[in-house]
N, C-alpha and C positions, 0 to 999 in steps of 0.2 A: 503493500500500500505506499504509493506515494504521499508526501506531505501535502496537504490540502492549505492553500494559501488563506482561507479564512480564518485559520487559527490566528492570524495577526489581527483581524477585527474583535478579538473576543476580550481584550482588555484583561488579560492574563498577567499575573508576575512573572519576572524574570525567571524563576526557578519551576513555575508550572510550563510555560513556554519550553525552557530547556528540555525538561523531562519528555515533553510532545516531541520536541526534535530527535530526541534520543531514541523513543520509541520507534518513530517513523524511521529512523536510520537502521535500527536493527531490524526492524521487517522488511526493508528492502534489502537488508544485505542476508535475507533469509535465515537469521537467529532467531529461535525462539524466545518469546516475550514472557518469558519465567520472572517473578521478583527477583529470585537469586542472581541471575543474569543480568537484570537492570541494576540491581543493587552492586555488582562487580564492576560496572561500567560508570555509575553516578560518581559525580566529582564533588558534591555538595554532601552536607550532613545528612545522616538518616531521617532528621525529622523533617528536614526539607523535602527528601523525596515521598515521605509519608503524604505531607500536605498537599504535594503537587501530584500524586495518584489520587487521593480522595477528591480534589478540585477536579480532575479530569475524570473521574467516576461520575461525580455529581451533575456535571455539566454535558454527561452523555457523549464526551468525546471518546471513553474506553468504557471497557466492562471489565470490572477486576473480577477474577475468579471466585467461586464460592469453596472450590476444593482445593487446600492447599497445594503448590506443585504445578498446578495447571495453568497454561499461559494465559494472559490477559487478553484481550482482545481491542484492537482500533477500531471503531466505528465510523462509519461515512458521515459527513456533514451534515446530511439532510436528518440525522439521528440527535443532533447537537443541541442543547438547550441554553438559554442564557443564563 
């Protein structure tokens, strides 16, 4: 899934935007979007990552898995909420 340019119109924090860019980059490279993999590549603090993931989830940009170890999903912009 390529980065959707609409992400820049969402007034997201730098950390949240960075998280989205990390996730789309991983997806484009064919890497699984598991929490462990994301954590290993994240340059910020753990609480910043958690906040960013929760924000993306709340806004419908990603879907966090209910089962640990399951990859999260990037959602199409048609599903995004303000």
